[in-house]
Kinemage of the C-alpha trace (Angstrom):
@kinemage 1
@onewidth
@group {chain A} dominant
@subgroup {mainchain}
@vectorlist {calphas} color= white
{ca met a 1} P 8.077 -21.277 -32.160
{ca glu a 2} L 5.644 -19.543 -34.520
{ca arg a 3} L 2.153 -20.962 -34.755
{ca met a 4} L -0.459 -21.136 -37.481
{ca glu a 5} L -3.127 -18.461 -37.238
{ca ala a 6} L -6.801 -19.396 -37.591
{ca leu a 7} L -8.717 -16.957 -39.783
{ca arg a 8} L -12.111 -16.585 -41.403
{ca leu a 9} L -12.031 -14.406 -44.527
{ca ala a 10} L -14.780 -14.055 -47.143
{ca gly a 11} L -16.639 -16.768 -45.234
{ca ile a 12} L -13.728 -19.192 -45.694
{ca asp a 13} L -11.896 -20.791 -42.760
{ca leu a 14} L -8.142 -21.210 -43.031
{ca glu a 15} L -5.013 -21.646 -40.955
{ca ala a 16} L -1.837 -19.926 -42.048
{ca ile a 17} L 1.745 -19.122 -41.219
{ca ser a 18} L 4.018 -17.146 -43.506
{ca ile a 19} L 7.317 -15.377 -42.878
{ca gly a 20} L 9.387 -14.656 -45.953
{ca gly a 21} L 12.398 -16.936 -46.254
{ca ile a 22} L 11.435 -18.912 -43.149
{ca glu a 23} L 8.142 -20.729 -43.586
{ca thr a 24} L 4.921 -20.564 -45.569
{ca ala a 25} L 2.052 -23.021 -45.130
{ca ile a 26} L -1.679 -22.406 -45.554
{ca gln a 27} L -4.462 -24.932 -45.118
{ca phe a 28} L -8.229 -25.066 -45.513
{ca pro a 29} L -9.687 -27.543 -42.997
{ca arg a 30} L -13.123 -27.653 -44.666
{ca trp a 31} L -11.675 -28.607 -48.038
{ca lys a 32} L -8.870 -30.743 -46.550
{ca val a 33} L -6.193 -29.188 -48.720
{ca ala a 34} L -3.039 -27.155 -48.074
{ca phe a 35} L -0.960 -24.712 -50.086
{ca asp a 36} L 2.749 -25.372 -49.479
{ca ile a 37} L 4.009 -27.007 -46.296
{ca gly a 38} L 6.750 -24.812 -44.836
{ca arg a 39} L 8.528 -26.755 -42.094
{ca cys a 40} L 5.366 -28.869 -41.656
{ca pro a 41} L 3.670 -27.339 -38.622
{ca pro a 42} L 1.883 -30.084 -36.618
{ca pro a 43} L -1.624 -29.096 -37.844
{ca leu a 44} L -0.546 -30.002 -41.391
{ca val a 45} L 0.311 -33.636 -40.685
{ca pro a 46} L -3.361 -34.745 -41.096
{ca arg a 47} L -3.654 -32.872 -44.386
{ca his a 48} L -3.848 -35.438 -47.178
{ca thr a 49} L -3.418 -33.160 -50.211
{ca val a 50} L -0.768 -30.449 -50.518
{ca leu a 51} L -0.479 -28.115 -53.502
{ca phe a 52} L 3.112 -26.914 -53.904
{ca thr a 53} L 3.827 -23.650 -55.696
{ca his a 54} L 7.597 -24.154 -56.017
{ca gly a 55} L 10.523 -25.958 -54.461
{ca his a 56} L 12.136 -23.347 -52.226
{ca met a 57} L 12.957 -24.600 -48.744
{ca asp a 58} L 10.590 -22.254 -46.887
{ca his a 59} L 7.668 -23.639 -48.916
{ca met a 60} L 8.588 -27.316 -49.338
{ca gly a 61} L 11.191 -28.080 -46.671
{ca gly a 62} L 8.878 -30.119 -44.418
{ca val a 63} L 7.599 -32.526 -47.059
{ca ala a 64} L 9.744 -35.504 -46.040
{ca tyr a 65} L 8.655 -35.124 -42.414
{ca his a 66} L 5.007 -34.874 -43.517
{ca cys a 67} L 5.264 -38.008 -45.659
{ca ala a 68} L 7.153 -40.119 -43.116
{ca thr a 69} L 5.017 -39.050 -40.162
{ca arg a 70} L 1.782 -39.918 -41.939
{ca ala a 71} L 3.198 -43.364 -42.743
{ca met a 72} L 4.353 -43.891 -39.163
{ca arg a 73} L 0.840 -43.059 -37.910
{ca gly a 74} L -0.806 -45.439 -40.380
{ca met a 75} L -2.473 -42.625 -42.304
{ca glu a 76} L -3.325 -42.702 -46.010
{ca pro a 77} L -0.378 -41.855 -48.289
{ca pro a 78} L -0.442 -38.127 -49.073
{ca thr a 79} L -0.984 -36.593 -52.489
{ca tyr a 80} L 1.454 -33.897 -53.568
{ca val a 81} L 0.518 -31.666 -56.496
{ca ile a 82} L 3.622 -29.982 -57.922
{ca pro a 83} L 4.809 -28.143 -61.048
{ca arg a 84} L 5.993 -30.596 -63.687
{ca gly a 85} L 9.411 -28.948 -63.729
{ca cys a 86} L 9.954 -30.046 -60.111
{ca val a 87} L 8.913 -33.681 -60.448
{ca asp a 88} L 12.273 -35.390 -61.073
{ca ala a 89} L 14.105 -33.524 -58.320
{ca phe a 90} L 11.168 -33.994 -55.950
{ca glu a 91} L 11.206 -37.763 -56.381
{ca arg a 92} L 14.983 -37.874 -55.955
{ca leu a 93} L 14.596 -35.929 -52.721
{ca leu a 94} L 12.151 -38.448 -51.285
{ca asp a 95} L 14.277 -41.361 -52.535
{ca val a 96} L 17.218 -40.008 -50.522
{ca trp a 97} L 15.043 -39.658 -47.445
{ca arg a 98} L 13.829 -43.247 -47.883
{ca asp a 99} L 17.466 -44.370 -47.638
{ca ile a 100} L 18.138 -42.187 -44.613
{ca asp a 101} L 14.860 -42.908 -42.816
{ca arg a 102} L 14.739 -46.613 -43.710
{ca ser a 103} L 11.044 -46.310 -44.526
{ca asp a 104} L 8.886 -46.582 -47.641
{ca met a 105} L 7.416 -43.055 -47.420
{ca pro a 106} L 4.482 -43.897 -49.732
{ca his a 107} L 2.916 -40.933 -51.532
{ca val a 108} L 1.226 -39.942 -54.774
{ca thr a 109} L 2.788 -37.233 -56.926
{ca val a 110} L 0.495 -35.332 -59.300
{ca pro a 111} L 2.382 -33.204 -61.857
{ca leu a 112} L 0.220 -30.262 -62.857
{ca asp a 113} L 0.860 -27.230 -65.043
{ca pro a 114} L -1.135 -24.119 -65.993
{ca gly a 115} L -3.869 -25.114 -68.430
{ca glu a 116} L -4.523 -28.388 -66.585
{ca glu a 117} L -6.864 -29.156 -63.690
{ca tyr a 118} L -7.159 -31.558 -60.805
{ca val a 119} L -10.374 -32.415 -58.981
{ca leu a 120} L -10.144 -32.923 -55.228
{ca ala a 121} L -12.067 -35.710 -53.506
{ca asn a 122} L -14.586 -33.138 -52.262
{ca gly a 123} L -15.328 -31.914 -55.790
{ca met a 124} L -13.299 -28.702 -55.586
{ca val a 125} L -11.411 -27.979 -58.802
{ca val a 126} L -7.734 -27.003 -58.747
{ca arg a 127} L -6.275 -25.033 -61.650
{ca pro a 128} L -2.686 -23.756 -61.639
{ca phe a 129} L -1.750 -20.399 -63.125
{ca gln a 130} L 1.594 -18.929 -64.104
{ca thr a 131} L 3.604 -17.034 -61.502
{ca tyr a 132} L 6.919 -15.209 -61.746
{ca his a 133} L 9.680 -16.432 -59.426
{ca pro a 134} L 13.045 -18.203 -59.917
{ca gly a 135} L 12.648 -21.865 -60.860
{ca pro a 136} L 9.489 -23.792 -61.804
{ca cys a 137} L 6.612 -22.073 -60.036
{ca gln a 138} L 2.863 -21.580 -60.209
{ca gly a 139} L -0.101 -20.379 -58.208
{ca tyr a 140} L -3.416 -22.155 -57.736
{ca gly a 141} L -7.069 -21.282 -58.057
{ca leu a 142} L -9.699 -23.287 -56.176
{ca trp a 143} L -13.152 -23.414 -57.744
{ca ser a 144} L -16.354 -24.786 -56.236
{ca arg a 145} L -18.923 -26.426 -58.502
{ca lys a 146} L -22.633 -26.325 -57.797
{ca glu a 147} L -25.649 -27.335 -59.820
{ca lys a 148} L -28.051 -24.407 -60.065
{ca leu a 149} L -31.321 -23.642 -61.766
{ca leu a 150} L -30.783 -22.055 -65.170
{ca pro a 151} L -31.704 -18.347 -65.266
{ca glu a 152} L -34.643 -18.840 -67.642
{ca phe a 153} L -36.369 -21.152 -65.158
{ca gln a 154} L -35.862 -19.134 -62.017
{ca gly a 155} L -39.101 -17.990 -60.411
{ca leu a 156} L -41.136 -20.951 -61.658
{ca ser a 157} L -43.065 -23.045 -59.171
{ca ser a 158} L -41.912 -26.517 -58.159
{ca asp a 159} L -44.829 -28.028 -60.130
{ca glu a 160} L -43.821 -26.185 -63.274
{ca leu a 161} L -40.200 -27.212 -62.861
{ca arg a 162} L -41.210 -30.831 -62.328
{ca arg a 163} L -43.337 -30.771 -65.484
{ca leu a 164} L -40.482 -29.332 -67.550
{ca arg a 165} L -37.969 -31.819 -66.185
{ca val a 166} L -40.111 -34.993 -66.071
{ca asp a 167} L -42.786 -34.555 -68.710
{ca glu a 168} L -40.827 -32.587 -71.304
{ca gly a 169} L -37.356 -33.910 -70.508
{ca arg a 170} L -35.914 -30.425 -70.347
{ca thr a 171} L -32.573 -29.674 -68.724
{ca ile a 172} L -33.337 -27.053 -66.133
{ca thr a 173} L -30.068 -26.918 -64.199
{ca gly a 174} L -26.427 -26.291 -65.028
{ca val a 175} L -23.080 -26.453 -63.273
{ca val a 176} L -21.842 -23.107 -61.996
{ca glu a 177} L -18.210 -22.629 -61.027
{ca thr a 178} L -17.162 -20.063 -58.425
{ca pro a 179} L -13.534 -19.041 -57.859
{ca glu a 180} L -13.216 -19.385 -54.090
{ca val a 181} L -9.478 -18.866 -53.516
{ca ala a 182} L -6.460 -17.728 -55.486
{ca tyr a 183} L -3.052 -18.402 -53.902
{ca cys a 184} L -0.042 -16.983 -55.698
{ca gly a 185} L 2.895 -18.345 -53.720
{ca asp a 186} L 6.080 -16.343 -54.386
{ca thr a 187} L 5.780 -14.140 -57.445
{ca arg a 188} L 6.226 -10.753 -59.047
{ca ile a 189} L 3.203 -8.468 -59.350
{ca glu a 190} L 2.542 -9.440 -62.996
{ca val a 191} L 0.348 -12.253 -61.717
{ca val a 192} L -2.265 -9.665 -60.712
{ca asp a 193} L -2.241 -8.082 -64.164
{ca arg a 194} L -2.420 -11.328 -66.151
{ca glu a 195} L -4.582 -13.757 -64.168
{ca glu a 196} L -8.296 -13.057 -63.883
{ca val a 197} L -8.792 -15.507 -61.017
{ca val a 198} L -6.279 -13.553 -58.928
{ca arg a 199} L -8.432 -10.439 -59.225
{ca thr a 200} L -11.844 -12.109 -58.900
{ca ala a 201} L -11.570 -15.009 -56.427
{ca lys a 202} L -13.525 -14.485 -53.208
{ca leu a 203} L -10.283 -14.738 -51.248
{ca leu a 204} L -6.928 -13.689 -52.668
{ca ile a 205} L -3.766 -14.775 -50.844
{ca leu a 206} L -0.976 -12.588 -52.178
{ca glu a 207} L 2.603 -12.175 -51.041
{ca ala a 208} L 3.892 -8.695 -50.168
{ca thr a 209} L 7.433 -9.501 -49.105
{ca phe a 210} L 8.686 -5.921 -48.885
{ca val a 211} L 7.133 -2.704 -47.586
{ca gly a 212} L 8.355 0.836 -47.102
{ca asp a 213} L 11.489 2.287 -48.670
{ca arg a 214} L 14.265 0.073 -47.259
{ca ile a 215} L 13.953 -2.194 -50.304
{ca ser a 216} L 12.990 -0.556 -53.596
{ca val a 217} L 10.358 -1.819 -55.979
{ca gln a 218} L 13.102 -2.503 -58.532
{ca glu a 219} L 15.107 -4.639 -56.095
{ca thr a 220} L 11.928 -6.427 -55.000
{ca arg a 221} L 11.216 -7.340 -58.614
{ca ser a 222} L 14.769 -8.570 -59.143
{ca arg a 223} L 14.184 -11.035 -56.303
{ca gly a 224} L 10.915 -12.286 -57.769
{ca his a 225} L 8.659 -10.768 -55.121
{ca val a 226} L 5.906 -8.178 -54.621
{ca his a 227} L 6.339 -4.788 -52.952
{ca leu a 228} L 3.348 -3.292 -51.147
{ca asp a 229} L 3.654 -0.171 -53.313
{ca glu a 230} L 2.816 -2.313 -56.349
{ca val a 231} L -0.345 -3.535 -54.634
{ca ile a 232} L -1.339 0.044 -53.849
{ca glu a 233} L -0.808 1.053 -57.489
{ca arg a 234} L -3.358 -1.587 -58.512
{ca ala a 235} L -5.967 -0.857 -55.838
{ca asp a 236} L -8.778 -0.585 -58.396
{ca ala a 237} L -7.957 -3.954 -59.982
{ca phe a 238} L -8.940 -6.102 -57.005
{ca glu a 239} L -12.539 -7.332 -57.008
{ca asn a 240} L -11.945 -9.848 -54.208
{ca glu a 241} L -14.133 -9.932 -51.109
{ca ala a 242} L -11.026 -10.382 -48.945
{ca ile a 243} L -7.269 -10.201 -49.463
{ca leu a 244} L -4.687 -11.831 -47.207
{ca leu a 245} L -1.260 -10.249 -47.623
{ca his a 246} L 1.521 -12.475 -46.332
{ca his a 247} L 5.181 -13.525 -46.688
{ca phe a 248} L 6.510 -10.291 -45.175
{ca ser a 249} L 10.276 -10.339 -44.830
{ca ala a 250} L 11.564 -11.172 -41.345
{ca arg a 251} L 13.412 -7.850 -41.387
{ca phe a 252} L 10.081 -6.087 -40.793
{ca asn a 253} L 8.284 -6.100 -37.465
{ca asp a 254} L 4.524 -5.796 -37.048
{ca arg a 255} L 4.728 -2.032 -36.603
{ca asp a 256} L 6.644 -1.623 -39.872
{ca val a 257} L 3.959 -3.489 -41.797
{ca leu a 258} L 1.009 -1.797 -40.106
{ca thr a 259} L 2.562 1.627 -40.692
{ca ala a 260} L 2.979 0.751 -44.377
{ca phe a 261} L -0.682 -0.300 -44.488
{ca asp a 262} L -1.627 3.322 -43.747
{ca ala a 263} L -0.929 4.035 -47.425
{ca leu a 264} L -3.580 1.561 -48.605
{ca pro a 265} L -6.544 3.353 -50.206
{ca ala a 266} L -9.721 3.036 -48.139
{ca arg a 267} L -11.439 0.960 -50.860
{ca leu a 268} L -8.688 -1.638 -50.477
{ca arg a 269} L -7.844 -1.283 -46.803
{ca glu a 270} L -11.248 -2.524 -45.636
{ca arg a 271} L -10.696 -5.857 -47.402
{ca val a 272} L -7.054 -6.457 -46.488
{ca thr a 273} L -5.718 -8.581 -43.638
{ca gly a 274} L -1.998 -8.863 -43.004
{ca leu a 275} L -0.428 -12.076 -41.746
{ca leu a 276} L 2.203 -10.636 -39.426
{ca gly a 277} L 4.588 -13.251 -38.109
{ca ser a 278} L 2.220 -15.614 -36.317
{ca his a 279} L -0.537 -13.027 -35.944
{ca ala a 280} L -3.037 -11.689 -38.477
{ca arg a 281} L -4.218 -8.088 -38.279
{ca asp a 282} L -6.872 -6.233 -40.245
{ca ala a 283} L -5.416 -3.408 -42.294
{ca gly a 284} L -8.081 -1.085 -40.925
């Protein structure tokens, strides 16, 4: 059985598994949040909040197991963030499993669409963005918020800052948002062209389902996926500190993917890691 791979990219710890059409689940232990749930690998059972990109089986299939297992263990009901277009079917799915499992399967469903936001318990901000795949679908950006000294006051001594803040009642700090992660789920390449957070987040998690010439770019697009050639064409667009390419089709072995990575321009290759089956490999 495949296992989740522990990685540290752009200073961010994550655990991930992703094989196209089989299972995709990515979690961030520090932030206690997951993107999609795959078949619910055991490390995801403790994860309270799951952000679903779409309803395909390889991304959402394990949700009933996740919900029921948390209840059986006496854990807090999970929170599932999903596209609004999936809500009715999602609730019907869990209603059926309640009948089959003879359990309550308590949970909280948070419908969320692009243009809206959701704040996690740890203060991280979730904002969906549009993706391009059959059925209701979206990606997610995760932003951190920190209060920082305003630029005009930087360099002043602590006494001067105290005087401005206490004696003069000046506001000397402001909230700064940083895009930490962008996760696109399943999508066509347009998401790179149209979504700034995809290009600028510290860590970009982008699917690259097909590589090489066995499947053309045109056929890849017709299936709602990304071909590695399309990533290469946009090498100059990516400002990310690190890029995790994932969701490679099961028809490719590790050697196929690594050989295809040879075509990555050096300026991109040094930042790319490929999630190959259950093992991650640097592109370089």
